N, C-alpha and C positions, 0 to 999 in steps of 0.2 A: 294175632290181631294186638296191636297195642291198645292200652288200656284207655278207657274213654276219658276220664282225665288228662291223659298225656295228648290225645288226639285233640281236644277242645284247646288245650295250650298251644299247640302247633297252628292250630286255626287262628288263632287269637293273635299269634306272633305274626302270622304271615300277614293278616288283616291289617296289623301297626304296619308294618312294613310298607303295605302298599298305600296304606294312608298317607304315612311320611315321604313315601316317594313322589306321592300325588301333589302334596305341599309342595315338596321342592321344586318340582317340576313346574308348579303355578308360580312358584318366586321367581323362578329364572326366566321365565316367561314375561312375567311384570317387569323385570329387572330389563329386559332387551327391549321390551315396548318403553321404557321410560329412557333409556338410552337413546334409542331411535328418534324419542319426542325431542330430545335436547340437541342430538345433530344435524337433524331435519325439521326445522318449525315450519308449522304450517301457514302457506301464504297466503297472504288477500289477494282479492281481485286485483289491484294496481299492481302488487308485485308480479302478480302471473304476468299482467299486460305485458310490463318493463322487460321481464325475462322472452316472451315470446317476440317480441317487436323487432329486437336483434335479428332471429332466427326466420322470423318471415322476411327481413330485407336481404340477408343472405339467401333465401329461396328464390326470391324476384329476381336478383341478380344472375343467380345461376341460370332461370330457367328463359329469362326474358333479354338479358343485358348481354350475357356474354356469347350469345349465338350470334349477335349483331354487332361482335368484336371489328372486325375488319370494315363495316359499314362505318363505324364510330372514326377508327381510324383515319380512313378515308375522308370522312368531315373535316375531322382536325386539321387535316394536312391541304384541305381547302381553303381552310381560312388563313392558311400561311401565302405570302405574295411570291410567287417564282421569281428566279433570276429574270432581271428584264424588266421589272415591275417599277411604274411610275408612281410615285404616291402624291397624290395632289394634298393641296393644303387643309381640304375640307375632312381628309381624314379616308376619301375614297380611293382605292387603289386600281391601276390600269396596268398591263404588260403589253410590251410588243410580241408576246408569242401567244399569252391565254388567260391572261388576268380578267379582261372583259369577259364574262359567262354572258353571252348571246342567248335571248329567249328564242332565237329563230336564225337559221342557217342564216350568214352575212350574203349579201347580192354577190359581193367578189371580194377578194383575197389582195392587199396592197402593200408592198414592201418598197420603202423608202430608203435608199442608200445616200446617207450623207458623205461626200466624200471632202475628208479635212485630213489636216495633219496630225500627229500623234501630240504635238508639243502644244495644242491650243485648247487646254483644258479648262480655260474659264468659257470658251464659246460652248463648248460641249455640256456646260452645266448649265447654261442660258437656252441651247435649244432643248435640253430633257424639260426645262420647266414650261417651254412657250407650247410643246406638243403635249407635254404629259396634262398642263392644265386643258387645253382644248379636247382631250378624250374624258377628261373627267366631267367636263362641261356638255358634253354630249355623249353620254354611256351608250345611246340607242344609234348611234351613228350604223347607216346601211350596211357598211364595210368593214372588215377586219382590217385595221392600220397598222402594220409593225413599223419601227423606225430602227436604223442602224447606222452607225457611223462607221465608216469605211477608211483604213490607211494602208498604205504599204509597208514592208518588211521593218521592222524596229531596229532603229540603227546607234541607238544610245543606250547606255547603263541606266539612267534614270528610270527612261521611255520600259526596261523590260522589268522592273518594279512598280511602276505608277500605275502602268496600263492595266497590268494584271489584277490590280486593286478595283479598279474601272469595271472589269471584267465580273469581278466577284462581287461588286455593290449593285453593276446595273444589269449586266448581262447582255449588251446590245452595243456591242464591240466587232467587228469581223476584220481581222489581218489577213490582208493577202500576201502569201506567201511567194506569188510568181511576179513581183514587180519590185524595184525601188521608188523612194517616195519622188514624185513627178509632176509637173503641171500639164503639161502636153506630151507626155512619152508613154501614152497607153494606158493609164491608169483605168480610165474608163473602161475601154476593152476588157481588162483584165477582170475588174468586177463583175459585169455582165457575164464573161465565162464563168465566173467562178460559181456565180449563183446559180447557173444552169446545171451545177453538178451538186452545190451545197444542198439545194431544195428540189432535188430531182425525184426524191421520194413524196414529199407534197408541194408541187407547186403553187405558185401566185398567180393570181390570172393578170396583174400588171407589176412590173418591177419598175420603179422611178431613179433615177439619178439625180440628184441635189448638189448644190453649193452648200458652204456652210454661213454663207452670206446672205441665204434667201428665207423669207418668211413665206411659210407654205399654209394658209387656211383651210383645215383640213376638211371643215364640211363644204366649203365652196368646190374643193377639189374631188371630193366624194362624190357631189352632186353632178358634177360635169362628167367625171369618167362614167358616171352610171347611165348616161343615155348615147355612149361611143358603142362601136364594135369591140367585141373581145380580141380581134387579132387587128393591132394597128400601131401606129406612133403617134404620141399625144404631146403638144408642148410648145411653146414660143420658137417663133422662126427668127433667122438672120439672112439679110440684112434687116435693119429695124423697119423699114418703111415696107417691106414685105410681107403680103397675109396670104402668100402662098402657102401651104404646107408641104407642096413639092419639092420647095427650094430651102437649101441650107438641112439637110436631113440630118437628126441627131447633132444638132446646135443649141446654143442658148445655155439659159441660165437652168434650167433643169427639164427633165422630158421623161415620160413612162411610155417602155415598152410592154406590147402585150407578150404572154410566155414564149407564143411560136416564135416571135422576135427574139427573145433572150436566147433560144434553140438555136437559133438562125447566127447569132452572133457566136455561140460557141461552136458553129459546123452544122446547123441542121437545114431547115427551109428558109423561107424569104415570106415576110408582110406586104402586104399592097396597100393600106388604109392608114390614111394620114389625117389629123385633126389640128390644128392651130387653136392654140387659147387665146391669143390677144385680141383685144387689150385688156383681159383680165389678168395677164401675165405680163408686168414691167419691171423697168427698172426704177429704183430710190428717184423720188421727184426732186432734181436739183435746182437751184436757182435760177442757174444760166444752162440747160440742157445741150448736154453734147450732141445728142443723136434722138431719133422718134421714138425711141425705147423707153426714154425717160418721160414720165407724164406724172399728174398731180394721183393723188389717192383717190378711189373709187369703191361706192360700196361694195359692189359684185368682185372686188377681188379676189384672185387664187393664189398669186404668189408677188412678192416684191423681190426683187432682185437687189444686189451691191449696196447691202446693211453691213457696211465695213466695219463701224465702230457702235459703239455703245448710246451714244446720242441716236445715231439713225434708229437702231433698235428700238429706243424707249418713243421715238416720234413717229414710227409706224405703229408698235402695239398700244401708244395713247390713241392713234386714230382710231383704232379698230376696237378699242375700250374693253383691252384683255382683263384690266383689274376692276371690272364690274363687280366679280364676285365678294369683292373684299369687306369685309362687315366692320363696322364700328368697333373700335375695343381701347380699353384703359392703357394697353400696352405699347399703342401706336399712334400717332397723330402724324397727318401730314398735312403744310400749308397748301393752299390753294393756289 
């Protein structure tokens, strides 16, 4: 047994060591707390809000927006006009295929094929304005009306470059590979036969052939077609003094066939109903008419034929007040 004095000394040394170690531990802890306080300062309420706001935004995007990604993409893509879209001066857009979003299903679908030549670029520009502005002025038209420019096989080097540019810009051109350009050599038959195949999966109710020198007032045409049978021939008749739709079948400035007749032309069945649209379809009023197909403009006009030059087009468009929507502006002025 050690001497009491030695035992007391040992106890005192142990206590001193323990006390010194505790102080050392406390000092180290205090130092760590001080270091922690320097590295991560205490945040105020506004600072916490600034930190949490981006985190909350990311959480919102992940939980609510990301699941709708495809819907958003679809919505954005619907804002871009598809090929074949006419853009009106007021900024509204219309398409020969699907640019107009109908609030309800259209009463019928009408395809207008304008038979023209590849070289008449200026005329197509005029016609795009004429029909595009009509569709823009009446977006609630009861029918879906699609306009296409139709010509036979291209035969010039410049056409093989310029026509593809038109297709890229407008998407409203049909090039018939089954014919050479001609006036009376079967182009119309080739057109109807091609349409029966091209649109077999989504047939139109009516297909209309029109010349490039005819002005068609679309609202009047749609209203007139809305009251006739879905299996019929519709148009003007030749000779000019005839009002019998049974004579001069498939003749004149422009005519529409129901889909069953389009198939018949291509080799299917046969239709029986015929409707004469005269006198609402007529030739341009000449100072000295050469026949009874020509007469003065009338308010209920459906179509005016033989607009062979720009002055005639201007006369007809002026009579029907096509520029009524033009608003005053400092950027232009027109003398009365």
